[in-house]
gemmi code that builds the backbone of each chain (N, CA, C; Angstrom):
import gemmi

chains = {
    "A": [
        ("MET", (-10.956, -8.040, 4.367), (-11.607, -6.573, 4.864), (-12.491, -6.065, 3.921)),
        ("THR", (-13.271, -5.367, 3.448), (-13.906, -4.561, 2.311), (-13.493, -4.598, 1.478)),
        ("LYS", (-13.987, -4.588, 0.451), (-13.144, -4.013, -1.215), (-12.777, -2.268, -0.913)),
        ("ILE", (-12.929, -1.679, -0.173), (-12.318, -0.596, 0.033), (-11.388, -0.478, 0.495)),
        ("VAL", (-10.899, -1.054, 1.709), (-9.686, -1.472, 2.181), (-8.571, -1.894, 1.406)),
        ("ARG", (-9.275, -2.850, 0.633), (-8.190, -3.463, -0.175), (-7.583, -2.210, -1.188)),
        ("THR", (-8.580, -1.776, -2.045), (-8.000, -1.086, -3.169), (-7.452, -0.152, -2.183)),
        ("THR", (-7.710, 0.678, -1.114), (-6.298, 1.654, -0.628), (-5.163, 0.737, -0.480)),
        ("ALA", (-5.514, -0.461, -0.091), (-3.863, -1.065, 0.836), (-3.210, -1.127, -1.022)),
        ("ASN", (-4.033, -1.911, -2.265), (-3.131, -1.774, -3.230), (-2.934, -0.359, -3.960)),
        ("ILE", (-3.572, 0.734, -3.569), (-2.633, 1.787, -4.344), (-1.532, 2.095, -3.747)),
        ("LEU", (-1.860, 2.057, -1.905), (-0.484, 2.661, -1.150), (0.823, 1.772, -1.016)),
        ("PHE", (0.427, 0.204, -1.436), (1.376, -0.243, -0.976), (2.736, -0.004, -2.219)),
        ("PRO", (2.604, -0.040, -3.444), (3.617, 0.415, -4.253), (4.554, 1.806, -3.930)),
        ("PHE", (3.706, 2.557, -3.630), (4.110, 3.891, -3.208), (5.061, 3.742, -1.613)),
        ("THR", (4.547, 2.709, -0.835), (5.279, 2.926, 0.471), (6.746, 1.849, -0.095)),
        ("LEU", (6.737, 1.023, -0.526), (8.025, -0.028, -1.344), (8.691, 0.911, -1.798)),
        ("ILE", (8.668, 1.826, -2.563), (9.425, 2.595, -3.263), (10.102, 3.448, -2.061)),
        ("PHE", (9.009, 4.099, -1.060), (9.799, 5.032, -0.477), (10.478, 3.996, 0.658)),
        ("GLY", (10.431, 3.359, 1.030), (11.289, 2.645, 1.642), (12.936, 1.939, 1.493)),
        ("LEU", (12.394, 1.342, 0.095), (13.997, 1.184, -0.740), (14.514, 2.288, -1.011)),
        ("TYR", (13.640, 3.529, -1.176), (14.670, 4.658, -0.883), (15.657, 5.288, -0.263)),
        ("VAL", (14.511, 4.925, 0.921), (15.623, 5.471, 2.056), (16.619, 5.126, 2.513)),
        ("ILE", (16.233, 3.169, 1.920), (17.606, 2.202, 2.574), (18.860, 2.526, 1.769)),
        ("ALA", (18.526, 2.936, 0.231), (19.217, 3.009, -0.463), (20.204, 4.452, -0.882)),
        ("HIS", (19.603, 5.363, -0.385), (20.399, 6.924, 0.175), (20.586, 6.868, 1.840)),
        ("GLY", (20.732, 5.599, 2.500), (21.181, 5.798, 3.625), (22.164, 6.629, 3.936)),
        ("HIS", (23.221, 6.502, 2.854), (24.583, 7.624, 2.972), (24.964, 9.041, 3.020)),
        ("LEU", (23.376, 9.441, 1.985), (23.517, 10.552, 1.752), (22.364, 11.566, 2.306)),
        ("THR", (21.184, 10.645, 2.716), (19.728, 11.743, 3.208), (19.625, 10.806, 4.928)),
        ("PRO", (18.697, 11.694, 5.787), (18.621, 11.106, 6.694), (17.788, 9.668, 6.422)),
        ("GLY", (17.782, 8.489, 7.772), (17.332, 7.632, 7.366), (18.359, 6.581, 7.424)),
        ("GLY", (18.368, 5.256, 6.754), (19.008, 4.163, 6.654), (18.506, 2.586, 6.851)),
        ("GLY", (19.011, 1.816, 7.032), (18.806, 0.480, 6.933), (17.671, 0.180, 8.197)),
        ("PHE", (17.386, 0.621, 8.853), (17.045, 0.361, 10.203), (15.340, 1.086, 9.872)),
        ("GLN", (15.292, 1.964, 9.469), (14.118, 3.201, 8.959), (13.218, 2.726, 7.675)),
        ("GLY", (14.574, 2.405, 6.708), (13.918, 2.225, 5.891), (13.225, 0.747, 5.815)),
        ("GLY", (13.696, -0.035, 6.117), (13.174, -1.461, 6.718), (11.917, -1.476, 7.144)),
        ("ALA", (12.029, -0.635, 8.084), (10.656, -0.464, 9.044), (9.841, 0.324, 8.317)),
        ("ILE", (9.774, 0.984, 7.171), (8.785, 1.713, 6.013), (8.547, 0.455, 5.517)),
        ("VAL", (9.380, -0.228, 4.666), (8.588, -1.318, 4.039), (7.779, -2.562, 4.618)),
        ("ALA", (8.638, -2.648, 5.973), (7.676, -3.467, 6.746), (6.501, -2.884, 7.141)),
        ("SER", (6.382, -1.965, 7.370), (4.726, -1.200, 7.778), (3.375, -1.424, 6.329)),
        ("GLY", (4.548, -1.761, 5.254), (3.809, -1.771, 3.861), (3.398, -2.609, 3.638)),
        ("CYS", (4.036, -3.559, 4.223), (3.941, -5.079, 3.930), (2.648, -5.399, 5.016)),
        ("ALA", (3.022, -4.702, 6.088), (1.745, -5.240, 7.249), (0.278, -4.572, 6.721)),
        ("LEU", (0.559, -3.406, 6.278), (-1.055, -2.843, 5.211), (-1.343, -4.064, 4.700)),
        ("LEU", (-0.367, -4.535, 3.950), (-1.320, -5.820, 3.139), (-1.809, -6.824, 3.656)),
        ("LEU", (-1.456, -7.418, 4.675), (-2.042, -8.013, 5.485), (-3.010, -7.942, 6.362)),
        ("VAL", (-2.995, -6.516, 6.511), (-4.282, -6.209, 7.872), (-5.551, -6.314, 6.511)),
        ("ALA", (-5.193, -5.884, 5.379), (-5.782, -5.515, 4.348), (-6.662, -7.160, 3.813)),
        ("TYR", (-5.458, -8.028, 3.409), (-5.798, -9.230, 3.080), (-6.011, -10.720, 3.902)),
        ("GLY", (-4.946, -10.330, 5.256), (-5.676, -11.373, 6.226), (-4.627, -12.195, 5.718)),
        ("SER", (-4.150, -13.033, 6.936), (-2.867, -13.535, 7.598), (-2.757, -15.182, 6.314)),
        ("PRO", (-3.694, -15.571, 6.184), (-3.785, -16.852, 5.456), (-3.499, -16.585, 3.950)),
        ("TRP", (-3.966, -15.479, 3.790), (-3.543, -15.288, 2.040), (-2.086, -15.148, 2.280)),
        ("MET", (-1.750, -13.811, 3.253), (0.315, -13.726, 3.223), (0.954, -15.194, 3.338)),
        ("PHE", (0.363, -15.587, 4.016), (0.954, -17.300, 4.032), (1.438, -17.783, 2.458)),
        ("ASN", (0.098, -18.206, 2.082), (-0.100, -18.356, 0.468), (1.185, -18.147, -0.188)),
        ("CYS", (1.292, -16.151, -0.088), (2.403, -15.860, -0.568), (3.751, -15.589, -0.345)),
        ("ILE", (4.108, -15.932, 0.925), (5.060, -16.288, 1.480), (5.194, -17.229, 3.085)),
        ("LYS", (6.136, -17.946, 2.946), (6.423, -18.141, 4.449), (6.865, -18.082, 5.162)),
        ("ASP", (6.773, -17.913, 6.453), (7.413, -17.532, 7.287), (8.678, -18.247, 7.796)),
        ("THR", (9.270, -18.969, 7.302), (10.425, -19.713, 7.493), (11.520, -19.043, 6.115)),
        ("ARG", (10.485, -18.543, 5.147), (11.162, -18.037, 4.428), (11.865, -16.614, 4.491)),
        ("LEU", (10.814, -15.995, 5.446), (11.379, -14.610, 5.593), (12.357, -14.816, 6.903)),
        ("ALA", (12.132, -16.280, 7.497), (13.141, -15.747, 9.075), (14.542, -16.308, 8.435)),
        ("THR", (14.465, -17.051, 6.767), (15.933, -17.105, 5.885), (16.650, -15.746, 5.573)),
        ("PHE", (15.925, -15.232, 5.076), (15.720, -13.357, 4.845), (16.651, -12.976, 5.831)),
        ("GLU", (16.178, -12.968, 6.903), (16.434, -12.115, 8.031), (17.693, -12.592, 8.474)),
        ("SER", (18.223, -14.052, 8.597), (19.854, -14.597, 8.955), (20.847, -14.179, 7.945)),
        ("LEU", (20.053, -14.057, 6.337), (20.712, -13.649, 5.104), (21.698, -12.364, 5.405)),
        ("GLY", (20.637, -11.026, 5.925), (20.893, -9.478, 6.195), (22.095, -9.730, 7.133)),
        ("ALA", (21.728, -10.599, 8.510), (22.768, -10.701, 9.435), (24.257, -11.455, 9.264)),
        ("ILE", (24.002, -12.219, 8.206), (25.627, -12.891, 7.993), (26.259, -11.730, 6.791)),
        ("GLY", (25.060, -10.982, 6.322), (26.012, -10.424, 5.220), (26.540, -9.124, 6.101)),
        ("PHE", (25.725, -8.511, 6.665), (26.170, -7.139, 8.254), (27.901, -7.978, 8.636)),
        ("ILE", (27.643, -9.036, 9.412), (28.546, -9.906, 9.806), (29.887, -9.438, 8.669)),
        ("THR", (29.812, -10.606, 7.986), (30.717, -10.640, 6.902), (31.219, -9.017, 6.360)),
        ("ILE", (30.498, -8.375, 6.126), (31.192, -7.174, 5.757), (32.186, -7.066, 6.869)),
        ("ALA", (31.884, -6.559, 7.837), (32.517, -6.365, 9.184), (33.715, -7.049, 9.712)),
        ("PHE", (33.669, -8.658, 9.077), (34.954, -9.187, 9.385), (35.818, -9.200, 7.892)),
        ("LEU", (34.918, -8.460, 6.845), (35.925, -8.073, 5.582), (37.109, -6.707, 5.557)),
        ("GLY", (36.240, -5.821, 6.658), (36.997, -4.697, 7.163), (38.073, -5.025, 7.826)),
        ("LEU", (38.155, -6.213, 8.587), (39.070, -7.087, 9.513), (40.162, -7.091, 8.957)),
        ("VAL", (40.243, -7.661, 7.141), (40.734, -8.514, 6.889), (41.344, -7.763, 5.855)),
        ("PHE", (40.909, -6.224, 5.773), (41.176, -5.715, 4.273), (41.896, -4.091, 4.566)),
        ("SER", (41.878, -3.940, 6.264), (42.086, -2.615, 6.576), (42.685, -2.840, 8.461)),
        ("ALA", (42.654, -3.904, 8.747), (42.785, -4.226, 10.009), (42.174, -3.629, 11.075)),
        ("VAL", (41.219, -3.600, 10.902), (39.589, -2.963, 11.861), (38.479, -3.554, 11.830)),
        ("PHE", (37.993, -4.367, 12.580), (36.932, -4.521, 12.605), (35.846, -3.451, 12.245)),
        ("PHE", (34.933, -3.631, 11.555), (34.031, -3.096, 10.955), (34.870, -1.461, 10.221)),
        ("GLY", (36.266, -2.017, 9.743), (36.943, -0.800, 8.710), (36.496, -0.466, 7.629)),
        ("ASN", (36.036, 0.767, 7.349), (35.663, 1.267, 6.051), (36.909, 0.988, 5.067)),
        ("PHE", (37.088, -0.127, 4.035), (37.931, -0.383, 3.422), (37.626, -0.070, 1.804)),
        ("LEU", (36.242, 0.599, 1.859), (36.399, 0.224, 0.203), (36.472, 2.253, -0.128)),
        ("THR", (36.425, 2.815, 1.090), (36.213, 4.343, 0.591), (37.687, 4.889, 0.357)),
        ("GLY", (37.595, 6.208, -0.562), (39.001, 6.386, -1.392), (39.381, 5.583, -1.930)),
        ("SER", (39.117, 4.235, -2.077), (39.618, 3.309, -2.961), (39.394, 3.337, -4.775)),
        ("GLY", (38.616, 4.081, -4.804), (38.338, 4.485, -6.496), (37.327, 3.603, -7.465)),
        ("SER", (36.772, 2.401, -6.349), (36.288, 1.455, -6.907), (34.769, 1.070, -6.496)),
        ("LEU", (34.059, 0.619, -6.176), (32.971, 0.571, -6.096), (32.233, 1.601, -4.880)),
        ("PHE", (31.920, 2.248, -4.911), (31.133, 3.322, -3.619), (32.546, 4.085, -3.254)),
        ("GLY", (33.437, 3.995, -3.889), (34.908, 4.675, -3.312), (35.281, 6.043, -3.579)),
        ("THR", (34.295, 6.673, -4.014), (34.882, 8.411, -4.406), (34.574, 9.091, -3.373)),
        ("THR", (35.249, 9.767, -2.843), (35.341, 10.870, -1.793), (34.862, 11.992, -2.112)),
        ("PRO", (33.907, 12.237, -1.401), (32.783, 13.888, -1.767), (33.910, 15.335, -1.692)),
        ("ALA", (33.441, 16.084, -1.955), (34.308, 17.241, -1.570), (34.046, 17.906, 0.047)),
        ("THR", (34.890, 18.329, 0.382), (34.404, 18.501, 1.863), (33.769, 20.166, 1.771)),
        ("GLY", (32.802, 19.528, 3.212), (31.542, 20.865, 3.177), (29.825, 20.508, 2.272)),
        ("SER", (29.431, 21.954, 2.319), (28.386, 21.128, 1.905), (27.950, 21.293, 0.418)),
        ("THR", (28.013, 19.988, -0.291), (28.428, 19.665, -1.715), (27.014, 18.917, -2.353)),
        ("LEU", (27.221, 19.054, -3.329), (25.835, 17.922, -3.673), (26.173, 16.420, -3.625)),
        ("SER", (25.429, 15.675, -3.166), (25.791, 14.031, -2.736), (26.035, 13.483, -4.004)),
        ("ASP", (26.801, 12.536, -4.086), (27.030, 11.868, -5.201), (26.805, 10.166, -4.357)),
        ("PHE", (26.126, 9.508, -5.083), (25.623, 8.057, -4.649), (26.531, 7.192, -4.863)),
        ("ASN", (27.902, 7.298, -5.521), (28.968, 6.777, -5.688), (30.051, 6.680, -4.628)),
        ("THR", (29.504, 7.124, -3.181), (30.165, 7.553, -2.180), (30.356, 6.351, -0.853)),
        ("GLY", (30.756, 6.600, 0.311), (30.451, 6.258, 1.528), (31.241, 4.508, 1.873)),
        ("GLY", (31.572, 4.221, 0.574), (32.741, 2.382, 1.165), (31.556, 2.110, 1.456)),
        ("VAL", (31.834, 0.733, 2.253), (30.954, -0.229, 2.998), (29.131, 0.428, 3.125)),
        ("LEU", (29.472, 1.624, 3.883), (28.083, 1.588, 4.248), (26.570, 1.598, 3.438)),
        ("PRO", (26.996, 2.158, 1.877), (25.706, 1.517, 1.415), (25.468, -0.007, 1.686)),
        ("LEU", (26.643, -0.737, 1.276), (26.239, -1.938, 1.452), (26.379, -2.826, 3.162)),
        ("MET", (26.309, -1.771, 4.057), (25.711, -2.477, 5.216), (24.347, -2.153, 5.723)),
        ("ASN", (24.093, -0.662, 4.913), (22.944, -0.471, 5.098), (21.772, -1.310, 4.100)),
        ("PHE", (22.148, -2.052, 2.832), (21.526, -2.896, 2.576), (21.251, -4.027, 3.315)),
        ("ALA", (22.101, -4.867, 4.101), (21.969, -5.967, 4.411), (21.624, -5.868, 5.482)),
        ("VAL", (21.759, -4.439, 6.637), (21.019, -4.151, 7.666), (19.196, -4.092, 7.255)),
        ("GLY", (19.047, -3.634, 5.791), (17.445, -3.371, 5.335), (16.960, -4.688, 5.078)),
        ("VAL", (17.884, -5.273, 4.410), (16.638, -6.929, 4.323), (16.792, -7.560, 5.391)),
        ("LYS", (17.128, -7.270, 6.531), (17.280, -7.695, 7.977), (16.161, -7.821, 8.640)),
        ("VAL", (16.133, -5.840, 8.455), (14.640, -5.584, 9.290), (13.395, -5.646, 8.373)),
        ("ILE", (13.348, -5.604, 7.255), (12.906, -6.019, 6.650), (11.864, -7.247, 6.581)),
        ("ALA", (12.808, -8.438, 6.566), (12.468, -9.833, 7.327), (11.852, -9.800, 8.367)),
        ("GLY", (13.077, -9.337, 9.186), (12.530, -9.678, 10.967), (11.056, -8.849, 11.329)),
        ("LEU", (10.749, -7.687, 11.220), (9.847, -7.215, 11.624), (8.546, -7.232, 10.448)),
        ("PHE", (8.554, -7.766, 9.418), (7.223, -8.646, 8.863), (7.234, -10.116, 9.861)),
        ("VAL", (7.967, -10.696, 9.633), (8.095, -12.159, 9.909), (7.547, -11.874, 11.717)),
        ("ILE", (8.026, -11.351, 12.037), (7.161, -10.980, 13.691), (5.473, -10.289, 13.308)),
        ("VAL", (5.239, -9.689, 12.802), (3.903, -9.478, 12.978), (3.080, -10.290, 11.672)),
        ("LEU", (3.591, -11.019, 10.688), (2.840, -12.303, 10.473), (2.510, -13.238, 11.408)),
        ("VAL", (3.556, -13.688, 12.058), (3.591, -14.723, 12.803), (2.500, -14.694, 13.746)),
        ("MET", (2.350, -13.114, 14.338), (1.431, -12.899, 15.662), (0.283, -12.496, 14.955)),
        ("ALA", (-0.138, -12.265, 13.783), (-1.803, -11.883, 13.124), (-2.063, -13.526, 12.431)),
        ("TYR", (-1.181, -14.253, 12.542), (-1.469, -15.718, 12.159), (-1.512, -16.699, 13.442)),
        ("ALA", (-1.188, -16.591, 14.536), (-1.609, -17.004, 15.924), (-2.836, -16.121, 16.294)),
        ("SER", (-3.113, -15.052, 16.433), (-4.271, -14.805, 17.104), (-5.862, -14.833, 15.616)),
        ("SER", (-5.419, -15.332, 14.622), (-6.748, -15.314, 14.124), (-7.212, -16.775, 14.033)),
        ("SER", (-6.159, -17.599, 13.889), (-6.779, -18.985, 13.421), (-6.766, -19.453, 15.148)),
        ("LYS", (-7.793, -20.182, 14.669), (-8.944, -20.922, 16.093), (-8.118, -22.426, 16.621)),
        ("GLU", (-7.792, -23.034, 15.784), (-7.027, -24.338, 15.919), (-5.734, -24.108, 16.069)),
        ("TRP", (-5.288, -22.759, 16.746), (-3.425, -23.035, 16.420), (-2.898, -23.870, 18.026)),
        ("ASP", (-2.220, -24.252, 17.687), (-1.486, -25.274, 18.961), (-0.120, -25.305, 19.145)),
    ],
    "B": [
        ("MET", (-0.750, -1.138, 56.655), (-1.216, -0.032, 55.607), (-0.262, 0.965, 55.682)),
        ("GLU", (-1.037, 2.053, 56.741), (-1.364, 2.993, 57.042), (0.279, 3.487, 57.226)),
        ("LYS", (1.381, 2.518, 57.782), (2.767, 2.822, 57.747), (3.528, 2.706, 56.658)),
        ("ARG", (2.821, 1.544, 55.652), (3.349, 1.510, 54.236), (3.113, 3.046, 53.557)),
        ("MET", (2.068, 3.372, 53.709), (1.688, 4.515, 52.965), (2.479, 5.532, 53.210)),
        ("VAL", (2.663, 6.020, 54.937), (3.657, 7.236, 55.452), (4.763, 6.801, 54.625)),
        ("THR", (5.431, 6.262, 54.375), (6.688, 5.811, 54.207), (6.655, 5.774, 52.574)),
        ("GLY", (5.796, 5.452, 51.956), (5.260, 5.917, 50.420), (5.581, 7.519, 50.159)),
        ("ILE", (4.776, 8.077, 51.223), (4.593, 9.367, 50.814), (5.958, 10.146, 51.007)),
        ("LEU", (6.592, 10.095, 51.781), (7.703, 10.022, 52.537), (8.826, 10.316, 51.621)),
        ("VAL", (9.051, 8.926, 51.252), (9.989, 8.948, 50.251), (9.698, 9.633, 48.656)),
        ("PHE", (8.578, 9.742, 48.488), (7.873, 10.431, 47.301), (8.232, 11.961, 47.492)),
        ("SER", (7.851, 12.619, 48.607), (8.718, 13.789, 48.534), (9.771, 14.508, 48.844)),
        ("LEU", (10.668, 12.606, 49.184), (11.755, 13.335, 49.445), (12.590, 13.279, 48.011)),
        ("LEU", (12.218, 12.271, 47.136), (12.727, 11.896, 45.945), (12.274, 13.896, 44.626)),
        ("ALA", (10.835, 13.973, 44.680), (10.440, 14.631, 44.565), (11.505, 16.495, 44.918)),
        ("VAL", (11.488, 16.519, 45.662), (12.443, 17.757, 46.535), (13.753, 17.416, 45.760)),
        ("PHE", (14.583, 16.156, 45.567), (15.569, 16.058, 45.318), (15.562, 16.775, 43.407)),
        ("PHE", (14.596, 15.369, 42.799), (14.334, 16.390, 41.481), (13.990, 17.720, 41.374)),
        ("PHE", (13.640, 18.390, 41.962), (13.129, 19.313, 41.440), (14.166, 20.360, 42.191)),
        ("PHE", (15.366, 20.602, 42.816), (16.517, 21.309, 42.879), (17.640, 20.438, 41.974)),
        ("SER", (17.120, 19.383, 41.544), (18.471, 19.054, 40.266), (17.933, 19.726, 39.081)),
        ("ILE", (16.873, 20.146, 39.186), (16.528, 20.885, 37.636), (17.451, 21.769, 37.727)),
        ("PHE", (17.924, 22.537, 38.754), (18.152, 24.086, 38.443), (20.191, 23.540, 38.453)),
        ("GLN", (20.308, 22.535, 38.137), (21.676, 22.084, 38.430), (21.835, 21.944, 36.732)),
        ("LEU", (20.997, 21.400, 36.224), (20.650, 20.970, 34.352), (21.824, 22.126, 34.044)),
        ("HIS", (22.439, 21.299, 32.691), (23.521, 21.845, 31.888), (22.553, 22.674, 30.804)),
        ("PRO", (22.693, 23.810, 30.709), (21.516, 25.172, 29.772), (21.674, 24.474, 28.488)),
        ("PHE", (20.654, 24.380, 27.972), (20.166, 23.834, 26.454), (20.565, 24.863, 25.411)),
        ("GLY", (21.409, 23.821, 24.209), (21.697, 24.170, 23.219), (23.501, 24.571, 23.614)),
        ("GLU", (23.810, 24.379, 25.066), (25.345, 24.656, 24.934), (26.276, 23.249, 25.325)),
        ("PRO", (26.332, 22.593, 24.328), (27.291, 21.337, 25.231), (28.542, 21.723, 25.840)),
        ("GLY", (28.748, 21.019, 26.998), (30.130, 21.080, 27.429), (31.368, 20.539, 26.852)),
        ("GLN", (31.437, 19.305, 26.433), (32.643, 18.615, 25.914), (32.050, 19.007, 24.223)),
        ("VAL", (32.936, 19.334, 23.614), (32.351, 19.116, 22.136), (33.324, 18.887, 21.096)),
        ("GLN", (35.050, 17.998, 21.637), (36.160, 17.559, 20.967), (35.381, 17.018, 20.266)),
        ("MET", (34.014, 15.767, 20.501), (34.121, 14.502, 19.506), (33.592, 14.844, 18.472)),
        ("ASP", (32.288, 16.380, 18.663), (31.306, 16.376, 17.719), (31.837, 17.170, 16.946)),
        ("ASP", (32.713, 18.234, 16.616), (33.841, 18.902, 16.201), (34.554, 17.708, 15.125)),
        ("TYR", (35.286, 16.851, 15.711), (36.006, 15.603, 15.429), (35.246, 15.589, 14.090)),
        ("ILE", (34.093, 14.797, 14.538), (33.185, 14.262, 13.950), (32.226, 15.018, 12.614)),
        ("ILE", (32.515, 16.159, 13.063), (31.505, 16.758, 11.724), (32.754, 17.473, 10.649)),
        ("THR", (34.179, 17.814, 11.041), (35.129, 17.704, 10.563), (35.317, 16.650, 9.495)),
        ("HIS", (35.603, 15.806, 9.827), (36.438, 14.303, 9.484), (35.599, 13.839, 8.912)),
        ("THR", (34.368, 13.554, 9.109), (32.989, 12.854, 8.235), (33.550, 12.182, 6.943)),
        ("GLN", (33.807, 13.550, 6.039), (33.323, 13.497, 4.365), (34.826, 12.924, 4.031)),
        ("ASN", (36.256, 13.408, 4.844), (37.334, 12.981, 4.292), (37.452, 11.337, 4.782)),
        ("GLU", (37.219, 11.036, 6.064), (37.242, 9.757, 6.416), (36.326, 8.369, 5.829)),
        ("THR", (35.201, 8.798, 5.945), (34.014, 7.796, 5.467), (33.538, 7.925, 3.858)),
        ("GLY", (33.851, 9.020, 3.611), (33.274, 9.811, 2.415), (31.924, 9.807, 2.185)),
        ("THR", (31.020, 9.994, 3.180), (29.677, 10.103, 3.606), (29.575, 11.375, 3.596)),
        ("ASN", (28.015, 12.032, 2.803), (27.471, 13.146, 3.294), (26.814, 13.379, 4.264)),
        ("ASN", (25.928, 12.107, 5.248), (25.516, 12.028, 5.810), (26.203, 11.591, 7.256)),
        ("GLY", (26.485, 12.141, 8.110), (27.023, 12.399, 9.766), (26.611, 11.159, 9.729)),
        ("VAL", (25.300, 11.109, 10.305), (24.827, 10.386, 11.382), (24.917, 8.818, 10.916)),
        ("THR", (24.768, 8.258, 9.956), (25.109, 7.080, 9.088), (26.482, 6.744, 9.263)),
        ("SER", (27.437, 7.542, 9.543), (28.899, 7.249, 9.371), (28.682, 6.928, 10.732)),
        ("VAL", (28.493, 7.640, 12.092), (28.604, 7.522, 12.900), (28.290, 6.156, 13.339)),
        ("VAL", (26.619, 5.551, 12.793), (25.805, 4.815, 13.200), (26.964, 3.474, 12.898)),
        ("PHE", (26.924, 3.426, 11.443), (27.689, 2.014, 10.587), (29.078, 2.125, 10.674)),
        ("ASP", (29.839, 3.347, 10.925), (31.033, 3.523, 11.349), (32.275, 3.307, 12.197)),
        ("TYR", (31.810, 4.776, 12.950), (32.473, 4.792, 14.189), (32.151, 4.131, 15.064)),
        ("ARG", (30.515, 4.255, 15.366), (30.052, 3.356, 16.422), (29.423, 1.816, 15.661)),
        ("GLY", (30.517, 1.175, 15.016), (29.516, -0.515, 14.635), (29.674, -1.362, 15.188)),
        ("PHE", (30.140, -1.304, 16.725), (29.579, -2.353, 17.601), (28.495, -2.259, 17.904)),
        ("ASP", (27.963, -0.496, 18.595), (26.313, -0.573, 18.431), (25.403, -1.397, 17.260)),
        ("THR", (25.471, -0.316, 16.434), (24.655, -1.472, 15.531), (24.766, -2.718, 15.327)),
        ("LEU", (26.006, -3.601, 15.713), (25.831, -5.150, 15.675), (25.063, -5.454, 16.899)),
        ("GLY", (25.585, -4.437, 17.962), (24.478, -4.878, 19.286), (23.077, -4.850, 19.000)),
        ("GLU", (23.049, -3.781, 18.178), (21.525, -3.789, 17.544), (20.641, -4.646, 16.702)),
        ("ALA", (21.684, -4.927, 15.760), (21.094, -6.197, 14.905), (20.935, -7.055, 15.681)),
        ("THR", (21.435, -7.553, 16.682), (21.596, -9.017, 17.568), (20.276, -8.979, 18.304)),
        ("ILE", (20.269, -7.761, 18.901), (18.803, -7.513, 19.527), (17.535, -7.610, 18.752)),
        ("LEU", (17.556, -7.080, 17.377), (16.554, -7.710, 16.441), (16.563, -9.204, 15.803)),
        ("PHE", (17.363, -9.266, 16.202), (18.170, -11.280, 15.875), (17.344, -12.111, 16.811)),
        ("SER", (17.576, -11.488, 18.154), (16.662, -12.633, 18.869), (15.572, -12.212, 19.240)),
        ("ALA", (15.265, -10.900, 18.709), (13.557, -11.093, 19.275), (12.838, -11.696, 18.223)),
        ("VAL", (13.225, -11.624, 17.455), (12.376, -12.685, 16.109), (12.624, -14.200, 15.933)),
        ("ALA", (14.053, -14.424, 16.810), (13.925, -15.794, 16.908), (13.176, -15.946, 18.431)),
        ("GLY", (12.981, -15.099, 19.228), (12.042, -15.609, 20.743), (10.361, -15.583, 20.166)),
        ("VAL", (9.801, -14.742, 18.900), (8.874, -14.677, 18.770), (8.524, -15.977, 17.676)),
        ("LEU", (9.442, -16.445, 16.996), (9.192, -17.458, 16.188), (9.140, -18.775, 16.970)),
        ("LEU", (9.919, -18.605, 17.753), (9.602, -19.866, 18.848), (8.333, -19.757, 19.672)),
        ("ILE", (7.722, -18.728, 19.882), (6.540, -18.742, 20.250), (4.954, -19.299, 20.120)),
        ("PHE", (5.299, -18.466, 18.884), (4.369, -18.631, 17.922), (4.462, -19.135, 16.803)),
        ("ARG", (5.579, -20.571, 16.857), (5.537, -21.364, 16.072), (4.164, -22.325, 15.616)),
        ("ARG", (4.054, -22.513, 14.605), (2.709, -23.740, 14.164), (3.113, -24.816, 14.181)),
        ("VAL", (1.985, -25.630, 14.080), (2.603, -26.896, 13.964), (2.171, -27.521, 12.179)),
        ("ARG", (3.057, -27.672, 11.315), (2.704, -27.975, 10.214), (1.723, -28.846, 9.520)),
        ("HIS", (0.860, -28.856, 8.772), (-0.568, -30.013, 8.668), (-0.305, -30.515, 7.617)),
    ],
}
model = gemmi.Model(1)
for chain_id, residues in chains.items():
    chain = gemmi.Chain(chain_id)
    for i, (resn, *xyz) in enumerate(residues, 1):
        res = gemmi.Residue()
        res.name, res.seqid = resn, gemmi.SeqId(i, " ")
        for name, pos in zip(("N", "CA", "C"), xyz):
            atom = gemmi.Atom()
            atom.name, atom.element = name, gemmi.Element(name[0])
            atom.pos, atom.b_iso = gemmi.Position(*pos), 0.0
            res.add_atom(atom)
        chain.add_residue(res)
    model.add_chain(chain)
structure = gemmi.Structure()
structure.add_model(model)
structure.setup_entities()
């Protein structure tokens, strides 16, 4: 792409990244969550992909590494679900809430100011799903762009 | 060809009449019939899950199996795309 597109993508990419990570991190307080924030970050990466082309992107990060991250997110999600089975005897049980430890504060009932240190396992699950969606959506866009751009694809 | 067209028009108009009259049987907008589940989640989500965002508490806590299925769908989609667009290493 031209220099104009690349400069615009350079400027917009950090803000998209920060906004997506904010949506993931505050999934238990504000609208959004792992899926939505992951889609935002992945579309920011797709912006860079459009501006610089898929061969350049393949020099930065390999599709196999992204697939590994996607699997790691899925494994983390299921691991947290099974930890709920271990600690609270229910699959997907929220064993951290109200325990006073990490993310263990219980908020006051009613419309109150949001405390980041609440939610139990929900922020951890949001993080796992966020990693999974970022890597998953971006690797789909990346391999499709590479396959449609390269001539000797076999 | 004529016969197929006549049959198609007949079926289409029958369905159209059916849907048109079913519009009047719809539940009025903004008045849900069964509100027990909604009330329970709205009242108890802050005590039980400790989140201020009720939607996330439903998605990841009350209906965790749904999210597991969703994640499985994404995983299989990525696996399929990587399988089809796999490139030979040079």
